[in-house]
C-alpha positions as CSV (number, residue, x, y, z in Angstrom):
1,M,-7.4,-21.7,17.6
2,S,-8.5,-20.5,14.2
3,S,-7.3,-21.5,10.8
4,Y,-6.6,-18.8,8.2
5,L,-5.5,-18.8,4.6
6,I,-3.6,-15.5,3.7
7,T,-3.5,-14.8,0.0
8,C,-1.1,-12.4,-1.6
9,T,0.0,-11.3,-5.2
10,P,3.7,-11.7,-5.7
11,A,4.8,-8.1,-4.8
12,H,7.4,-7.3,-2.1
13,G,5.3,-4.3,-0.9
14,H,2.3,-6.6,-0.5
15,V,4.0,-9.6,1.0
16,L,5.9,-7.9,3.8
17,P,2.9,-6.4,5.6
18,L,0.9,-9.7,5.3
19,L,3.9,-11.5,6.7
20,Q,3.7,-9.3,9.8
21,I,-0.1,-10.2,10.1
22,A,0.8,-13.8,9.7
23,R,3.4,-13.5,12.5
24,L,0.7,-11.9,14.7
25,L,-1.7,-14.7,14.1
26,V,0.8,-17.5,14.6
27,D,2.0,-16.0,17.9
28,R,-1.6,-16.1,19.2
29,G,-1.8,-19.7,18.3
30,D,-3.7,-19.7,15.1
31,D,-2.9,-22.0,12.1
32,V,-1.9,-19.9,9.3
33,R,-1.3,-20.9,5.6
34,F,0.2,-18.4,3.2
35,L,-0.5,-18.6,-0.4
36,T,2.1,-16.5,-2.6
37,S,5.1,-16.9,-4.9
38,I,7.7,-19.5,-4.4
39,R,10.1,-16.6,-4.0
40,Y,8.9,-15.9,-0.6
41,A,8.8,-19.3,0.6
42,D,11.6,-19.0,3.2
43,R,10.2,-15.7,4.5
44,V,6.8,-17.4,5.0
45,A,8.5,-20.2,6.9
46,A,10.5,-17.6,9.1
47,A,7.1,-16.2,10.0
48,G,5.8,-19.4,11.3
49,A,3.3,-19.9,8.7
50,T,2.9,-22.8,6.3
51,F,3.9,-21.8,2.7
52,V,1.5,-22.7,-0.2
53,P,2.7,-21.9,-3.7
54,L,0.9,-20.1,-6.2
55,P,0.3,-22.0,-9.5
56,P,3.1,-21.0,-12.1
57,E,0.4,-19.3,-14.3
58,A,-0.4,-17.0,-11.4
59,D,3.2,-16.5,-10.1
60,V,4.1,-13.2,-11.9
61,D,6.9,-11.2,-10.5
62,L,5.2,-7.7,-10.0
63,D,8.4,-6.2,-8.9
64,D,10.0,-6.9,-12.2
65,A,6.9,-7.0,-14.5
66,D,8.9,-5.6,-17.6
67,A,11.0,-8.9,-17.6
68,A,7.8,-11.1,-17.7
69,F,6.1,-8.8,-20.1
70,P,8.6,-7.0,-22.4
71,E,5.7,-5.4,-24.3
72,R,4.8,-3.5,-21.2
73,Q,7.9,-1.4,-21.5
74,G,7.2,2.1,-22.9
75,L,3.5,2.1,-21.9
76,T,2.4,5.1,-20.1
77,G,-1.1,6.6,-18.9
78,P,-4.2,4.6,-19.4
79,A,-2.6,2.2,-21.7
80,A,-0.1,1.1,-19.0
81,L,-3.0,0.9,-16.4
82,R,-5.0,-1.3,-18.6
83,F,-2.1,-3.5,-19.4
84,D,-1.2,-3.9,-15.7
85,M,-4.8,-4.6,-14.6
86,S,-5.3,-7.2,-17.3
87,N,-2.0,-9.1,-17.2
88,L,-0.8,-8.6,-13.7
89,F,-4.0,-8.9,-11.7
90,I,-7.2,-10.2,-13.6
91,R,-5.7,-13.0,-15.8
92,P,-4.0,-14.7,-12.9
93,G,-7.4,-14.7,-11.1
94,A,-8.7,-18.1,-12.3
95,A,-5.5,-20.0,-11.2
96,Q,-5.6,-18.0,-8.0
97,L,-9.1,-19.1,-7.3
98,A,-8.3,-22.8,-8.1
99,A,-5.5,-22.6,-5.6
100,V,-7.6,-21.1,-2.9
101,R,-10.3,-23.7,-3.5
102,A,-7.9,-26.5,-3.2
103,E,-6.7,-25.3,0.2
104,I,-10.2,-25.0,1.4
105,A,-10.9,-28.6,0.3
106,S,-7.8,-29.8,2.0
107,G,-8.6,-28.7,5.5
108,T,-10.4,-26.3,7.8
109,V,-10.2,-22.7,6.7
110,D,-12.1,-20.3,9.1
111,A,-11.4,-17.2,6.9
112,V,-9.5,-16.3,3.8
113,L,-7.5,-13.1,4.3
114,S,-6.5,-11.2,1.2
115,E,-4.9,-8.0,0.0
116,P,-7.1,-6.0,-2.5
117,L,-5.3,-6.9,-5.7
118,F,-5.7,-10.7,-5.3
119,V,-8.5,-11.1,-7.8
120,G,-8.9,-14.8,-6.9
121,C,-10.6,-13.8,-3.8
122,A,-12.9,-11.4,-5.7
123,L,-14.1,-14.5,-7.5
124,L,-14.2,-16.7,-4.2
125,Q,-16.7,-14.3,-2.6
126,L,-19.1,-14.8,-5.5
127,L,-19.5,-18.5,-4.5
128,P,-22.5,-19.6,-2.4
129,R,-21.7,-19.2,1.4
130,D,-21.9,-23.0,2.0
131,E,-19.0,-23.4,-0.5
132,R,-16.6,-20.9,1.0
133,P,-15.4,-19.3,4.3
134,P,-15.6,-15.6,4.8
135,V,-13.4,-13.3,2.8
136,I,-11.7,-10.6,4.7
137,V,-9.7,-7.8,2.9
138,L,-6.5,-6.5,4.4
139,G,-6.2,-2.7,3.4
140,I,-2.4,-2.4,3.1
141,F,-2.8,0.5,0.6
142,P,-5.2,3.5,0.5
143,L,-8.9,2.7,0.9
144,G,-10.5,1.8,-2.3
145,A,-14.1,1.3,-1.2
146,R,-16.5,2.9,-3.7
147,S,-18.4,6.0,-2.5
148,R,-20.5,8.7,-4.1
149,D,-18.2,11.2,-2.4
150,T,-14.9,10.1,-3.8
151,A,-13.5,9.8,-7.3
152,P,-12.7,6.4,-8.7
153,F,-9.6,4.8,-7.1
154,G,-6.3,5.2,-8.9
155,L,-6.9,8.6,-10.4
156,G,-5.5,10.6,-7.4
157,V,-8.3,13.0,-7.5
158,T,-9.2,14.5,-4.0
159,P,-12.8,15.1,-2.8
160,L,-14.9,18.0,-3.9
161,P,-17.7,18.5,-1.4
162,G,-21.3,18.9,-2.2
163,P,-23.6,18.1,-5.2
164,I,-21.1,19.3,-7.7
165,G,-18.5,16.9,-6.3
166,R,-20.8,14.1,-6.5
167,L,-21.7,14.9,-10.1
168,R,-18.0,15.1,-10.9
169,N,-17.4,11.7,-9.2
170,A,-20.2,10.1,-11.0
171,A,-18.9,11.4,-14.4
172,L,-15.3,10.2,-13.6
173,R,-16.6,6.8,-12.7
174,L,-18.6,6.5,-15.8
175,V,-15.6,7.5,-18.0
176,A,-13.2,5.2,-15.9
177,E,-15.4,2.1,-15.7
178,R,-17.1,2.3,-19.2
179,V,-14.4,4.0,-21.4
180,I,-10.9,3.8,-20.0
181,F,-11.4,0.3,-18.4
182,G,-14.4,-1.0,-20.1
183,A,-12.6,-3.8,-22.0
184,V,-10.8,-4.7,-18.7
185,Q,-14.1,-4.9,-16.9
186,K,-15.6,-7.1,-19.6
187,E,-12.6,-9.5,-19.3
188,A,-13.1,-9.6,-15.5
189,D,-16.7,-10.3,-15.8
190,A,-16.2,-13.0,-18.5
191,M,-13.7,-14.8,-16.3
192,A,-16.0,-14.5,-13.2
193,E,-18.9,-16.1,-15.2
194,R,-16.6,-18.9,-16.4
195,E,-15.4,-19.6,-12.9
196,T,-18.4,-19.0,-10.7
197,G,-21.4,-18.6,-13.0
198,R,-21.8,-15.0,-11.8
199,R,-20.6,-11.5,-12.9
200,L,-18.3,-9.6,-10.4
201,G,-21.3,-7.4,-9.3
202,G,-19.4,-4.1,-9.8
203,F,-16.1,-2.6,-10.9
204,V,-13.2,-5.1,-10.5
205,L,-11.2,-2.6,-8.3
206,D,-14.2,-1.9,-6.1
207,W,-14.5,-5.6,-5.0
208,P,-12.9,-5.3,-1.6
209,G,-15.8,-3.1,-0.5
210,R,-18.1,-6.0,-1.3
211,A,-16.1,-8.5,0.9
212,D,-17.3,-9.9,4.2
213,A,-15.0,-7.6,6.0
214,Y,-12.5,-5.0,5.1
215,V,-9.8,-4.0,7.6
216,Q,-8.1,-0.8,6.6
217,F,-4.7,-0.2,8.1
218,T,-4.9,3.5,8.7
219,V,-7.0,5.9,10.7
220,P,-10.0,7.9,9.4
221,E,-7.9,11.2,9.8
222,F,-5.8,10.0,6.8
223,E,-8.7,8.9,4.6
224,Y,-11.5,10.8,2.7
225,P,-14.8,11.1,4.3
226,R,-17.4,8.6,3.1
227,P,-20.7,8.8,4.7
228,D,-21.8,5.8,2.7
229,L,-18.9,3.6,3.8
230,P,-20.2,0.0,4.1
231,E,-20.4,-1.3,7.8
232,S,-18.0,-4.0,6.7
233,V,-15.2,-1.6,6.6
234,H,-13.1,-1.1,9.8
235,F,-10.3,1.3,10.5
236,A,-7.6,-0.5,12.4
237,G,-4.7,2.0,12.3
238,P,-1.3,1.5,10.7
239,L,0.7,-1.7,11.4
240,V,3.7,-0.8,13.5
241,P,6.7,-2.3,11.9
242,E,9.1,-4.4,13.9
243,P,12.4,-2.6,14.7
244,A,15.1,-3.3,12.1
245,A,18.3,-4.9,13.0
246,V,20.4,-2.4,11.3
247,D,23.9,-1.2,12.4
248,L,24.0,2.5,12.8
249,P,26.2,4.3,10.3
250,D,29.5,5.9,11.6
251,W,28.0,9.4,11.0
252,W,25.0,8.9,13.3
253,S,26.3,11.3,15.9
254,D,25.9,14.1,13.3
255,L,22.0,13.8,14.0
256,D,22.4,16.1,17.1
257,G,19.6,18.3,16.5
258,S,21.7,21.2,15.7
259,R,20.0,21.7,12.4
260,P,16.8,20.5,10.7
261,I,16.9,16.9,9.3
262,V,15.4,16.1,5.9
263,H,15.2,12.4,5.1
264,V,14.8,11.3,1.5
265,T,14.1,7.8,0.2
266,Q,12.7,6.1,-2.8
267,G,11.9,2.8,-0.8
268,T,13.3,-0.6,-1.6
269,I,11.7,-1.3,-5.0
270,A,11.3,1.9,-7.1
271,N,14.9,2.9,-6.3
272,T,16.7,2.0,-9.5
273,D,16.7,5.7,-10.7
274,F,17.7,8.1,-8.2
275,T,17.3,11.0,-10.6
276,Q,13.6,10.8,-9.9
277,L,13.7,12.1,-6.3
278,V,16.8,11.4,-4.3
279,L,19.3,13.3,-6.5
280,P,16.9,16.3,-7.1
281,T,16.6,16.6,-3.3
282,I,20.3,16.5,-2.7
283,T,20.8,19.2,-5.3
284,A,18.0,21.2,-4.0
285,L,19.2,21.4,-0.5
286,A,22.9,21.5,-1.0
287,A,23.1,25.1,0.1
288,S,20.6,24.9,2.8
289,D,21.1,24.8,6.5
290,V,19.7,21.3,6.9
291,L,21.1,17.8,7.1
292,V,20.0,15.6,4.3
293,V,19.8,11.9,5.3
294,V,19.5,9.5,2.3
295,S,18.5,5.8,2.5
296,T,19.3,4.0,-0.7
297,G,16.8,1.3,0.2
298,G,19.3,-1.5,-0.2
299,R,21.2,-0.3,-3.2
300,P,25.0,0.3,-2.8
301,V,25.9,3.7,-1.4
302,D,28.2,4.2,-4.4
303,A,25.2,4.2,-6.7
304,L,25.2,7.8,-5.8
305,P,27.9,10.3,-7.0
306,A,31.0,10.4,-5.0
307,D,31.2,14.1,-4.7
308,L,28.1,14.6,-2.6
309,P,27.4,18.0,-0.8
310,A,28.9,18.3,2.7
311,N,25.4,18.3,4.3
312,V,24.5,14.8,3.0
313,R,24.7,11.5,4.9
314,V,24.0,8.2,3.2
315,A,23.3,4.7,4.2
316,E,21.7,1.6,2.5
317,Y,19.3,1.0,5.3
318,L,18.4,3.0,8.4
319,P,16.6,2.1,11.7
320,Y,13.3,4.0,11.4
321,D,12.4,3.5,15.0
322,R,15.6,5.5,15.9
323,L,15.7,7.8,12.8
324,L,12.2,9.2,12.6
325,P,12.0,10.9,16.0
326,R,14.9,13.0,14.8
327,V,13.5,13.9,11.4
328,D,11.8,17.3,10.5
329,V,10.7,16.4,7.0
330,L,10.4,13.3,5.0
331,V,10.8,13.4,1.2
332,T,9.4,10.2,-0.4
333,N,8.0,8.7,-3.5
334,G,4.9,7.7,-1.6
335,G,5.0,4.2,-0.2
336,Y,2.0,3.7,2.0
337,G,4.0,2.2,4.9
338,G,6.8,4.7,4.9
339,V,4.4,7.7,4.8
340,Q,2.3,6.4,7.6
341,Q,5.4,5.7,9.7
342,A,6.3,9.4,9.2
343,L,2.9,10.7,10.1
344,A,2.7,8.4,13.1
345,H,5.8,10.5,14.4
346,G,4.1,13.8,13.4
347,I,6.5,14.4,10.6
348,P,5.2,16.4,7.6
349,V,5.9,14.9,4.1
350,V,6.9,16.0,0.6
351,V,5.7,13.3,-1.7
352,A,6.3,12.7,-5.4
353,G,4.6,9.4,-6.6
354,Q,2.2,9.0,-9.4
355,T,2.5,5.2,-10.1
356,E,0.6,2.2,-8.7
357,D,-1.1,3.2,-5.3
358,K,1.4,6.0,-4.8
359,V,-0.8,8.4,-6.7
360,E,-3.5,7.8,-4.0
361,V,-1.0,8.2,-1.2
362,S,0.3,11.4,-2.6
363,A,-3.2,12.8,-3.0
364,R,-4.1,12.1,0.6
365,V,-0.9,13.8,1.8
366,G,-1.8,17.0,0.0
367,W,-5.5,16.7,0.9
368,S,-4.9,16.2,4.6
369,G,-2.6,19.2,4.9
370,A,0.1,17.0,6.3
371,G,2.6,17.8,3.5
372,V,3.1,18.8,-0.2
373,N,2.1,16.6,-3.1
374,L,4.5,17.5,-6.0
375,R,2.1,15.6,-8.5
376,A,5.1,14.0,-10.3
377,T,7.4,11.0,-10.2
378,T,10.5,12.8,-11.4
379,V,10.8,16.3,-10.0
380,A,13.0,19.3,-10.5
381,P,15.2,20.5,-7.5
382,D,13.6,23.9,-7.2
383,R,10.2,22.1,-6.7
384,V,11.7,20.1,-3.8
385,R,13.4,23.1,-2.4
386,S,10.2,25.1,-2.3
387,A,8.2,22.3,-0.8
388,V,10.7,21.6,2.0
389,E,11.0,25.5,2.8
390,A,7.3,25.8,2.9
391,I,7.0,22.9,5.4
392,L,9.9,24.1,7.6
393,S,8.4,27.7,7.6
394,D,4.6,27.0,8.0
395,P,3.6,25.3,11.3
396,A,0.3,24.2,9.7
397,Y,1.9,21.3,8.1
398,R,3.4,19.9,11.2
399,A,0.2,20.5,13.1
400,A,-1.8,18.5,10.5
401,A,0.8,15.8,10.6
402,G,0.7,15.8,14.4
403,R,-3.2,15.5,14.4
404,I,-3.0,12.4,12.2
405,G,0.0,11.0,14.1
406,A,-1.9,11.3,17.5
407,A,-4.8,9.3,16.1
408,M,-2.3,6.8,14.7
409,R,-0.5,6.4,18.0
410,A,-3.8,5.9,19.9
411,S,-4.8,3.1,17.5
412,D,-4.3,-0.7,18.0
413,A,-4.0,-2.2,14.6
414,E,-3.3,-5.8,15.9
415,G,-6.2,-5.7,18.4
416,A,-8.6,-4.3,15.8
417,L,-7.7,-6.8,13.2
418,T,-8.0,-9.9,15.7
419,G,-11.3,-8.3,16.9
420,V,-12.7,-8.2,13.4
421,L,-11.4,-11.7,12.6
422,D,-13.0,-13.2,15.7
423,A,-16.3,-11.4,15.2
424,V,-16.6,-12.4,11.5
425,T,-15.7,-16.0,12.0
426,E,-18.0,-16.5,15.0
427,S,-20.9,-14.9,13.0
428,W,-20.2,-17.0,10.0
429,A,-20.2,-20.2,12.0
430,R,-23.5,-19.3,13.7
431,T,-25.3,-18.7,10.4
432,A,-23.6,-21.7,8.6
């Protein structure tokens, strides 16, 4: 039996996949502690792990950041990114590190498992080896490892091959790290020196590539080629969600295969404004010979207009394990988990997401050929219509999605993860 500490920033989309990992480790007999917001205490307990609360100064509700930081409202572009990096991720880092060190001091911790935005673990790995266990990053959104062949993470810029591409990437990196985020990087380095006596050793968002191991939950086919990828990075394949206990809607029998099915969703968090994607999709396809299946992601069905077109079916939640085998096109705002679930079924994607990590998910969809990247958060109906029609008429999209999906179905995320954990902890123990 091994003992693990899982650390997670207080965001719904980060906590859920890490809870799945916690359940896996608990089920194999490991001792698991889970450090995150008090808001998730019951869910952690339900997963069989021991809940450890973040200190209040690190417990920021990332799903409602505007409430915690009213001054954040109205910020866009680089100003919004700088604000979020500083206030939501970097400044909680010192308190995060203190909580992690307290857990390490309180009992055996064979490894700390962290998602990439938990800056406390970026600080932890700066400590001498005899003061810490190994730090293993869990890649639950697109791979952010630094490479000469990729642009800086967060810009949504796809690779450009050859020397010209590398020059472009170097220039973009210089501008991002020294100009756009120069002040943010100085703040992070100053905090690191205060807490550990060392600077970060590189750009703050690149720290996962410097961890002792980095387990990325996708397949290489859905990632940019990086010949200079560190040996510490391991592709595991996507986590397979547990089947949801959701009742079937009374219209389920309409999904009989008599016409193409287009599923549209804005997920469970970024779904307060259906004018961004759901309503434009409904309008775009109202006169099409397709069935439009809408998931409101937990919002009441009556949050949508009462006079919906005849080809629209709506439910708050839908069982993806039963729905996706019937779907022909997914229209989404780019959540990493949902996009990968669709691709695992060989479903091509129309994606419209330009915030958080969604800009990187969207870029990979377009780059891979597995769908259409609309390069927007709020889209016009005609753009959605054109994208859906292109996918339904051009088999190349389904072929690309099928190629990625075959690789995903052949992967074993749980086996790959536990293999890395065992190898790293055994190696660490031998060299301690």
